[in-house]
C-alpha positions as CSV (number, residue, x, y, z in Angstrom):
1,M,4.9,-5.4,4.4
2,Y,1.7,-6.8,3.1
3,A,-0.4,-6.9,-0.1
4,G,-3.4,-5.0,-1.2
5,R,-5.5,-3.9,-4.2
6,I,-6.3,-0.4,-5.2
7,V,-10.1,0.1,-5.1
8,G,-10.4,3.9,-5.0
9,R,-8.8,7.3,-4.3
10,V,-9.2,10.1,-1.9
11,V,-9.3,13.8,-3.0
12,A,-8.0,16.3,-0.3
13,T,-7.9,20.0,-1.1
14,K,-5.8,20.7,2.0
15,K,-2.9,18.5,3.1
16,Y,0.1,18.5,5.3
17,P,2.8,20.4,3.3
18,T,5.0,17.3,2.7
19,L,2.0,15.5,1.3
20,E,1.3,18.1,-1.4
21,G,1.3,16.5,-4.9
22,K,1.1,12.9,-3.5
23,K,-1.8,10.6,-4.4
24,L,-4.0,9.1,-1.6
25,L,-5.5,5.8,-2.6
26,V,-8.0,3.5,-1.0
27,V,-6.6,0.0,-0.6
28,Q,-8.3,-3.3,0.2
29,P,-5.7,-5.5,2.1
30,T,-5.4,-9.0,0.6
31,T,-3.8,-12.3,1.3
32,A,-0.8,-13.5,-0.7
33,N,-3.4,-15.2,-3.0
34,G,-5.2,-11.9,-3.7
35,E,-8.2,-12.7,-1.5
36,D,-9.7,-9.7,0.5
37,L,-8.6,-9.5,4.1
38,G,-9.7,-6.9,6.6
39,D,-10.9,-3.3,6.4
40,L,-10.1,-0.7,3.7
41,L,-7.3,1.7,4.4
42,I,-5.9,4.9,2.9
43,A,-2.3,4.8,1.7
44,V,0.0,7.3,0.0
45,D,1.2,6.2,-3.4
46,T,5.0,6.4,-3.9
47,V,5.3,4.3,-7.1
48,G,2.6,5.5,-9.5
49,T,-0.1,2.9,-9.1
50,G,-3.6,2.9,-10.6
51,A,-7.1,1.5,-10.1
52,G,-7.3,-2.3,-9.7
53,E,-3.5,-2.8,-9.3
54,W,-2.2,-5.3,-6.8
55,V,0.4,-3.6,-4.6
56,Y,2.5,-4.1,-1.6
57,L,2.5,-1.7,1.3
58,V,4.3,-0.8,4.5
59,D,2.6,0.6,7.6
60,S,3.3,2.3,10.9
61,K,6.7,3.9,11.3
62,D,8.1,2.1,8.2
63,S,5.7,4.0,5.9
64,G,7.5,7.3,6.6
65,F,10.8,5.7,5.3
66,A,9.3,5.5,1.8
67,F,9.8,9.3,1.3
68,Q,12.9,11.4,0.8
69,E,11.3,14.2,2.8
70,A,12.4,14.6,6.4
71,L,8.8,14.2,7.8
72,V,5.8,12.8,6.1
73,P,2.9,11.9,8.5
74,V,1.5,8.8,7.1
75,D,0.3,5.4,8.5
76,A,0.6,3.5,5.2
77,A,2.6,3.8,2.0
78,I,2.4,1.9,-1.3
79,V,6.0,0.9,-2.1
80,G,5.6,-1.5,-5.0
81,I,3.4,-3.1,-7.6
82,I,3.0,-6.9,-7.6
83,D,3.2,-8.4,-11.0
84,S,2.7,-12.0,-9.9
85,S,3.0,-14.3,-7.0
86,D,4.1,-17.9,-6.8
87,L,3.4,-19.7,-3.5
88,M,5.3,-22.9,-2.9
89,E,3.7,-25.8,-1.1
90,L,5.7,-26.8,1.9
91,E,5.7,-30.4,3.0
92,V,5.1,-30.7,6.7
93,T,6.9,-33.6,8.4
94,E,6.4,-34.7,11.9
C-alpha cells in the first residue's frame, strides 16, 4: 500500500467488461509527506475520489481484491482517501 495524488483521468470508450462504469485515474505516487515520488500510473477508483485528492493505493495482485467482481484485470486500485498524516519522529539509539 502506498500514497499518491490524483492528477488526471483517462477516458476509455472500450474496456474489459468488469471495468465498465469504473473511473480510471492518473496518479502521481508520493511519499508519506506528500512529496512526488516516481512515475505517473493509472489506477481504478474504488472509493469515489476526485482531482487533487491524496489517496492510498494497492498494486499487483492486491489491487484485484478491491473489487467484488470475480475477475478485474488491474495493476493498481485506489482504496482510500488520505485526510491527514502524522509522522512521528523516532529516536535512534546505538
